[in-house]
TITI-657432 format. One record per atom (N, C-alpha, C): x, z, y. Coordinates in steps of 0.001 Angstrom, whole numbers, padded with zeros to 6 digits, always signed. Each point is the difference from the previous one (the first is absolute). Layout:
REM residues N
XZY...
END
This chain:
REM residues 125
-089486-099576+060324+000814+001008-000446-000535-000043-001802-001408-000351-000024-000585+000298-001150+000481-001267-001039+000486-001209+000778+000316-001169-001174+001189+000315-000264+000983+000452+000957+001223+000218-000513+000297+001162-001261-000826+000725+000266-000291+001095-001268-000378-000840-001177-001238-000586+000138-000274-001001-001149+000773-000703-000764+000920-000857+001052+001019-000871-000443+001209+001043-001069+000017+000940+000576+001445+000763-000296-000571+000302-001623-001156+000684-000234-000670+000422-001043+000011-001148-001292-000633-001175+000694-000019-001365-000758+001350-000438-000631+000949-000032+000605+001420-000238-000499+000390+001216-000882-000170+001357+000413+000550+001035-000805-000899-000303-001278-001241-000164-000230-000561-000109-001198+000336-001079-000805+000226-001116+000749+000745-001456-000584+001189+000471-000576+000930+000895+000511+001274+000155-000440+000173+000991-001296-001066+000701-000008-000442+001171-001150-000522-000707-001093-000583-001238+000379-001068-000475-001554+000678-001386-000272+000752-000583+000573+000458-001493-000295+001237+000352-000922+000220-001280-000636+001065-000047-001192+001262+000117+000582+000889+001011-000176+001502+000351+000573+000758-001539-000032-000312-000984-000890+000927-001097-000070-000279-000795+000804-001370-000248+000306-000697-000760+001110+000507+000368+001558-000044+001343+000021+000431+000810+001305+001491-000478+000218+000968+000249-000847+001201-000427+000231+000387-001668-000216-000772-000702-000566+000077-001442+000281-000503-000400+001497-000982+000586+000578-000463-000103+001148+001315+000317+001129+000300+001176-000188+001258+000739+000932+001158-001135-000219+000352-000395-000917+001133-001040-000227-000191-001041+000572-001226-000490-000109-000169-001501+000767+000138+000199+001596-000518+000999+000502-000242+000315+001473+001553+000256+000260+000866+000535-000689+001544+000396+000331+000459-001259+000069-000051-000746-001083+000521-001538-000226-000241-000581+001244-001186-000148+000398-000644-000979+001110+001224+000522+001166-000336+001374+000494+000690+000485+000967+001591-000401-000178+000591-000145-000949+001363-000322-000178+000485-001337+000598-001089-000886-000395+000057-001478+000323+000370-000581-001418+000204+000422-001160+000247-000087-001433-001151-001102-000540+000195-000760-000857-001166-000847-000607-000555+000709-001165-001067-000382-000254-000660+000706-001175+000139-000859-001453+000343+000803-000937-000063-000733-001156-000885-001154-000482-001112+000289+000252-001318-000542-000736+000106-001797+000999+000569+000319+001286+000339-001299+000546+001484-000813-000377+000520+000739-000652+001282-000870-000339-000161-000659-001190+001048-001412-000014-000301-000920-001093+001404-000359-000460+000045-000530-001317+001204-000404-000415+001026-000832+000806+001369+000713-000088+000924-001088+000899+000157+000354+001560-000700+001303+000214-000126+000062+001715+000789+001395-000036+000906-000133+001146+000661+001031+000439-000983+001344+000692+000020+000969-000133-000944+001133+000167+000849+001584+000372-000627+000446+000853+000514+001546+000483-001505+000739-000297+000018+000817-000674-001059+000744-000434-000046+001676-000036-000764+000873+000505+000186+001418-000185-000834+000709-000920+000562+000711-000782-001049+000473-001040+000759+001450-000527-000591+000012-001216+000379+001356-000985+000272-000460-001392+000891+000626-000520+000600-000101-001454-001099+000589-001008-000935-000546-000590-000560+000597-001115+000503+000503-001207+000979-000643-000389+000672+000253-001068+001267-000469-000161+001231+000533-000442+001137-000593-000120+000380+000301-001554+000983-001037-000265+000325+000091-001442+001463-000554+000053+000849+000510-000923+001541-000655-000080+000141-000463-001193+000061-001302-000086+000632-000500-001428+001163-000254-000154+000865+001074-000671+001627+000039-000185+000386-001022-001060-000286-001104-000474+000170-000546-001346+001415-000676+000695+001096+000213-001108+001253-000055+000362+000251-001439+000921-000274-001285-000614+000311-000984+000974-001114-000550+000971-001289+000694+000062-000882-000503+001072-000757+001235+000587+000955+000984+000537-000660+001101+000504-000936-000663+001477-000759+001077+000319-001056-000166+001001-000730+001077+000150-000494+000159+001403-000811+001082+000389-001252-000918+000558-001194+000395-000556-001336-000717+000432-000772+001270+000473-000562-000535+000933-001124+000811+000970-001262-000781+000137-001300+000531+000263-001083-000218+000194-000270+000433+001459-000035-001116+000892-000300+000414+001365-001315-000718+000490-000868+001214+000851-001361-000110+000139+000155-000090+001799-000787-001011+000627-000132+000273+001242-001177-000064+000383-000749+000443-000819-001412+000116+000482-001037-000987-000456+000287-001185+000119-000212-001175-000547-000089-000356-001308+001227-000070-000694+000332-000678-000918+001168+000617-000640+000713-000133-001015+000809+000705-000801+001062-001236+000047+001580+000252+000325+000977-000914-000325+000767+000654-000886+000683-000649-001125+001160+000754-000369+001436-000468+000384+000848+001007+000135+001147-000122+000698+001267+000373-001141+000798-001192-000132+001015+000369-001062+001325-000177+000726+000574+001015-000728+001439+000145+000737+001133-000465-001477+000327-001039+000059+000988-000659-001275+001233+000744+000233+000644+000207-001363+001445+000503-000170+000032+001428+000732-000816+000816+000116+000000+001478+000467-000858+000958-001183+000631+001154-000171-000614+000754-000744-000725+001392+000583+000345+000082+001459-000622+000853+000556-000006-000214+001482-000642+000160+000992+000168-000169+001236-000253+001422+000830+000698+000831+000544-000184+001097+000871-001344-000107+001183-000675+000861-000260-001223-000040+001030-001097-000909-000585+000073-000942-001051-001103-000793-000423-000749+001144-001043-001006+000476+000253-000715+000805-000903-001667-000347+000307-000628+000628-000927-001442-000219+000036-000524+000746+001168-000749-000578+000674-000880+000860+001263+000879-000617+001511+001187-000231-000136+000649-000496+001245-000617-001208+000758+000145+000310+001380-000480-001277+000713+001129-000802+000411-000004-001206-000053+000976-001299+000060-000493-001255+000994+000728-000288+000588-000163-001466+000804+000640-000719-000804-000093-001392-000413+000827-000882-000952-000184-001118+000565+001175-000597-000131+000037-001523+000181+000529-000823-000994-000613-001238-000211+000321-000828-001402-000856-001128+000117+000354-000860-001015-000644-001197-000228-001178+000244-001185-001244-000120+000321-000955+000252-001139+000228-001200-001166-000180+000629-001544+000328-001054-001047-001320+000747-000832+000104-000842-001212-000962+000159-001114+000771+000412-001182-000801+001215-000676+000543+000434-001345-000879+000194-000899-000563-000652-000814-000997+000303-000946-001513+000041+000634-000117-000726+001181-001315-000132+000755-000037+001221+001352+001005+000382-000177+000379+001432+001340+000941-000225+000697-000494+000178+001285+001141-000266+001266+000917+001052-000464+001563-000487+000502+001107+000724-000368+000954-000675+001136+000869+001224+000462+001085-000380+001012+001415+000344-000923+000804-000589-000016+001139+000431-000833+001089+000175+001087+000582+001051-000211+001245+000729+000990-000358+000068+001352-001268+000657+000278-000422-000246+001358+000796+001111+000778+000011-000431+001410+000635+001043+000970-000800+000883+000145+000295+001341-000006-000966+001135+000438+000252+000920+000945-000842+000850+000801+000231+001027+000868-000811+001020-000390+000700+001399-000288-000919+001060-000383-000611+000513+001443-001171+000401-000068-000805+000314+000924-000217+001481-000153-000445+000883+001167-000204+001344-000017-001649+000051-000413-000569-000868-000324-001478-000035+000063-000297+000838-001382+000677-000101-000753-000169+000333-001385-000711+001575-000355
END
């Protein structure tokens, strides 16, 4: 029983002292693995992927002819930019939301990007 108590206090101490972003990243990796999704760090250009992660930021670019919604998606291992072309707003696509996304990885200015990804909102937000 003593080792179980010591393990509990070790985990509690770690959660109280470790960086929140690191803890969130670890949790996202575990959730992603459990769902069978791929990790962004393992994906390369031209590959069809399915990933589970969280939106770190969302920006609408409502220029007249080039409207788009751009979001930074993080799965705990790497960041991927999601771009929906021809949209000014997408209901449910907000910072902090958890998504399952599917699409083909591309490259835009040296960053991983998926244009017009299929997405499902998840309740894990």
